C-alpha positions in Angstrom: -10.2 9.0 -9.0 -8.2 12.2 -8.5 -9.4 13.5 -11.9 -13.0 12.8 -10.9 -12.4 14.6 -7.6 -11.5 17.9 -9.3 -13.9 17.6 -12.3 -17.1 16.9 -10.3 -18.3 19.5 -7.9 -21.2 19.9 -5.4 -22.7 16.4 -5.7 -21.4 14.9 -2.5 -21.7 15.6 1.2 -20.7 19.0 2.4 -18.4 17.7 5.1 -16.7 14.5 6.1 -17.9 12.5 9.0 -15.7 11.5 11.9 -14.0 8.1 12.1 -16.1 7.1 15.1 -19.2 6.7 13.0 -17.6 3.8 11.1 -18.1 3.1 7.4 -18.9 0.5 4.7 -16.8 -2.6 4.4 -13.7 -2.6 2.0 -15.4 -4.6 -0.8 -18.3 -2.1 -1.0 -15.9 0.9 -0.9 -14.0 -0.5 -3.9 -17.1 -1.3 -5.8 -18.4 2.3 -5.3 -15.1 3.8 -6.3 -15.0 1.7 -9.5 -18.4 3.1 -10.5 -17.1 6.7 -10.2 -13.9 6.0 -12.0 -15.7 4.2 -14.7 -13.6 1.0 -14.9 -12.4 -1.7 -12.4 -9.5 -0.7 -10.2 -7.9 -4.0 -11.1 -7.9 -3.0 -14.8 -4.2 -3.6 -15.4 -3.1 -7.1 -16.0 -0.8 -9.0 -18.4 -3.8 -9.9 -20.5 -4.7 -6.2 -20.8 -1.1 -5.3 -21.7 -1.2 -7.8 -24.6 -4.8 -7.2 -25.8 -5.5 -6.0 -29.4 -8.3 -3.8 -28.2 -6.1 -1.8 -25.8 -3.5 -1.4 -28.5 -6.0 0.0 -30.9 -7.3 2.5 -28.4 -3.7 3.5 -27.6 -3.0 4.1 -31.3 -6.0 6.3 -31.6 -5.1 8.3 -28.5 -1.6 8.8 -29.8 -3.1 10.8 -32.8 -4.2 13.4 -30.3 -0.7 14.1 -29.1 0.2 17.7 -29.8 -3.5 18.7 -29.8 -5.5 20.3 -26.9 -8.3 17.7 -26.9 -9.4 17.1 -23.3 -9.4 13.3 -23.9 -5.6 13.4 -23.9 -5.4 14.7 -20.3 -8.0 12.1 -19.2 -6.0 9.3 -20.8 -2.8 10.6 -19.1 -4.3 10.4 -15.6 -5.6 7.0 -16.2 -2.2 6.0 -17.6 -0.6 7.2 -14.4 -2.9 5.1 -12.3 -2.0 2.0 -14.4 1.7 2.8 -14.1 1.4 2.9 -10.3 -0.5 -0.4 -10.3 2.2 -2.0 -12.6 5.0 -0.8 -10.3 3.2 -2.1 -7.2 2.5 -5.5 -8.9 6.1 -5.8 -10.1 7.4 -5.4 -6.5 4.8 -7.9 -5.2 6.0 -10.4 -7.8 9.7 -9.8 -6.8 8.7 -10.3 -3.1 7.6 -13.8 -4.1 11.2 -15.0 -4.6 12.0 -17.7 -2.1 15.2 -18.3 -0.2 16.6 -21.5 -1.7 18.8 -22.1 1.3 15.8 -22.3 3.7 13.8 -24.8 1.6 12.8 -28.2 3.0 12.2 -31.4 1.1 8.5 -31.0 1.6 8.5 -27.7 -0.3 9.0 -29.4 -3.7 11.8 -30.2 -6.1 14.7 -27.8 -6.0 14.8 -27.3 -9.7 11.1 -26.3 -9.7 11.7 -23.8 -7.0 14.7 -22.3 -8.8 12.6 -22.1 -12.0 9.8 -20.3 -10.0 12.4 -17.8 -8.8 13.6 -17.1 -12.3 10.0 -16.5 -13.5 9.4 -14.2 -10.5 12.4 -12.1 -11.4 11.6 -12.0 -15.1 7.9 -11.3 -14.7 8.6 -8.5 -12.2 11.2 -7.0 -14.4 8.8 -7.2 -17.4 6.1 -5.3 -15.5 8.6 -2.7 -14.2 10.0 -2.1 -17.7 6.5 -1.5 -19.1 5.8 0.9 -16.3 9.0 2.9 -17.0 8.3 3.0 -20.7 4.7 4.3 -20.1 6.1 6.8 -17.5 8.5 8.3 -20.1 5.6 8.6 -22.6 3.8 11.0 -20.2 6.4 13.5 -21.1 6.4 15.3 -17.8 9.8 15.5 -16.1 8.4 16.3 -12.6 6.1 13.2 -12.8 9.0 11.1 -14.0 11.0 12.4 -11.1 8.3 11.7 -8.5 7.5 8.2 -9.6 11.3 7.3 -10.0 11.9 8.5 -6.5 9.0 6.4 -5.3 10.6 3.3 -6.9 13.8 4.2 -5.1 11.8 4.5 -1.8 10.3 1.0 -2.4 13.7 -0.6 -2.9 15.1 1.1 0.2 12.0 0.1 2.3 12.2 -3.5 1.2 15.9 -3.6 1.9 15.2 -2.5 5.5 12.5 -5.2 5.8 14.8 -7.9 4.7 18.0 -6.9 6.5 17.5 -8.0 10.0 20.1 -7.8 12.7 21.9 -11.0 13.7 21.0 -10.3 17.3 18.5 -12.6 19.0 18.5 -15.1 16.0 17.0 -12.4 13.7 13.6 -12.9 15.2 12.7 -9.2 15.8 14.3 -5.8 15.2 15.1 -3.4 18.1 13.2 -0.5 16.6 10.9 2.2 17.9 7.6 3.1 16.4 9.1 6.2 14.7 11.6 4.0 12.9 8.7 1.6 12.0 6.8 4.5 10.5 9.8 5.6 8.4 10.2 2.1 7.0 6.5 1.7 6.4 6.4 5.0 4.5 9.2 3.9 2.2 7.8 0.4 1.5 4.1 1.0 1.6 3.2 4.7 1.4 5.7 6.5 -0.9 4.4 5.1 -4.2 0.7 6.0 -3.5 1.5 9.4 -2.0 3.8 10.5 -4.9 1.3 9.1 -7.4 -1.4 11.2 -6.0 0.9 14.2 -6.2 1.8 13.3 -9.8 -1.8 13.2 -10.8 -2.3 16.7 -9.6 0.9 17.8 -11.5 -0.5 16.2 -14.7 -3.7 18.1 -14.2 -1.6 21.3 -13.9 -2.7 22.2 -10.3 -0.7 24.3 -7.9 2.0 23.0 -5.6 -0.4 23.5 -2.7 -3.0 21.2 -4.2 -0.2 18.7 -5.1 1.0 18.6 -1.5 -2.6 18.1 -0.3 -3.0 15.1 -2.6 0.4 13.8 -1.3 -0.8 14.1 2.3 -4.0 12.1 1.6 -2.1 9.3 -0.2 0.6 9.1 2.6 -1.8 9.0 5.5 -4.4 6.8 3.9 -1.8 4.2 3.0 -0.2 4.4 6.5 -3.7 3.7 7.9 -4.0 0.7 5.5 -0.7 -0.7 6.6 -1.6 -0.4 10.3 -5.0 -2.0 9.6 -3.2 -4.9 7.9 -0.8 -5.3 10.8 -3.7 -5.4 13.2 -5.7 -8.1 11.6 -4.2 -11.1 13.5 -5.1 -9.3 16.7 -8.6 -7.9 16.0 -10.3 -10.6 13.9 -13.6 -11.7 15.4 -13.0 -15.4 14.6 -9.9 -16.2 16.7 -10.2 -20.0 16.4 -7.3 -20.2 14.0 -4.1 -18.4 15.1 -2.4 -16.8 12.1 1.4 -16.2 12.1 2.3 -12.6 12.2 5.4 -10.5 11.8 7.3 -9.8 15.1 8.1 -6.4 13.5 4.5 -5.5 12.9 3.1 -2.3 14.4 1.3 -3.9 17.4 4.5 -5.9 18.2 6.7 -2.9 17.9 4.5 -0.8 20.2 4.2 -3.7 22.6 8.0 -3.8 22.8 8.1 -0.1 23.4 5.8 -0.3 26.4 7.3 -3.6 27.7 11.0 -3.0 27.2 13.4 -4.9 24.9 14.6 -7.5 27.4 11.1 -8.4 28.6 9.9 -8.7 24.9 12.7 -11.0 24.0 11.8 -13.1 27.1 8.2 -13.4 25.9 9.5 -14.5 22.5 11.7 -17.2 24.1 8.8 -18.4 26.3 6.6 -18.8 23.2 9.2 -20.9 21.4 8.8 -24.6 21.7 11.0 -27.5 20.7 12.9 -27.0 17.5 12.4 -23.2 17.9 8.8 -23.5 16.6 6.9 -20.4 17.6 3.7 -20.7 19.5 2.0 -17.6 17.9 -1.2 -18.1 19.9 0.7 -17.7 23.2 2.6 -14.7 21.9 -0.5 -13.2 20.4 -2.2 -13.4 23.8 0.8 -11.6 25.5 0.6 -8.8 23.0 -3.2 -8.4 23.3 -2.8 -8.3 27.1 -0.5 -5.2 26.7 -1.0 -1.8 25.1 0.4 -2.5 21.7 -2.9 -3.4 20.0 -4.9 -0.4 21.3 -2.1 1.9 20.6 -1.8 0.6 17.0 -5.6 1.2 16.5 -5.2 4.8 17.8 -2.3 5.4 15.4 -4.3 3.9 12.5 -7.2 6.4 13.3 -4.7 9.3 13.7 -3.4 8.8 10.2 -7.0 8.3 9.0 -8.0 11.7 10.4 -5.0 13.3 8.8 -6.1 11.8 5.4 -9.7 13.1 6.0 -8.3 16.6 6.9 -6.5 16.6 3.5 -9.7 15.7 1.7 -11.6 18.6 3.4 -9.6 21.0 1.2 -11.2 19.6 -1.9 -14.8 20.6 -3.0 -17.6 18.2 -2.1 -18.2 15.5 -4.8 -18.9 11.8 -5.3 -15.2 11.3 -5.8 -14.3 12.9 -2.5 -16.9 10.9 -0.7 -15.5 7.7 -2.3 -11.9 8.6 -1.1 -13.3 9.3 2.4 -15.0 5.9 2.4 -11.7 4.3 1.7 -10.3 5.9 4.9 -13.4 4.8 6.9 -12.9 1.2 5.6 -9.3 0.9 6.7 -9.9 2.5 10.2 -12.9 0.2 10.9 -12.4 -2.4 13.5 -14.8 -5.0 15.1 
């Protein structure tokens, strides 16, 4: 997408519209982006990694190494996108590991759950190893440094997510929204932001352009994270109450406005017998406060920052597609 952004000029709108005008739904945005890029965004998979067709293409492209054929640069941007997806998928697989100590008899046989954990570890490691090998093959030390640091950010962010304080039965962290944003950047935004920057480095663009791409990736992914956190509170069909994280953005902002002690009291009141959480009751308490509206405002703030970064690129179909992604993640009922 970033390659298309800088290759195509003058074919899109001259300016980006404001967030208030809304935008197309997420599925339509993804479909339009795939048409511009030229292949599905979900291109990378284990089957693709092992396919003969892909291996044959890779062998032919390797013959261009050392030449100045433009196809080589195109292949390296595409390769970077696949590396990013591999790393993201690897960490998602690793997050699927279950805590054996918290399992109940209804969850299934212990040996099967242990086997599932082993498979999650091995599968995630396999994907990460392939990503690191492909990263080295790009032969660009700055890109390697950027993506390696993003992997480090991911590990640190996930560590923060999983290391809850022993206070208040580990139900919720005593954090402010600035701390939440720092943790969200590490675990959700760093990889995309640094991948966007790395794409501009591969295309041999200036440090200024690289920083602009970084800012778009950072703020767009922060908007996406906030949009995801808000879903249990803004969905039109509220018949089924979905469990949500007590450390999600609306809950953290609600705690800031309400105060720590009052927040813990609300949590205790929402707990029934056997410490079973009544999420519907707690959801109502959060929606009655300022946490939800503040989270929506924060989502749109990051969306506007992402659009401001895009304004620095020439109008094109690719820029319009990237803008539509922002509109989609800042769109609420």
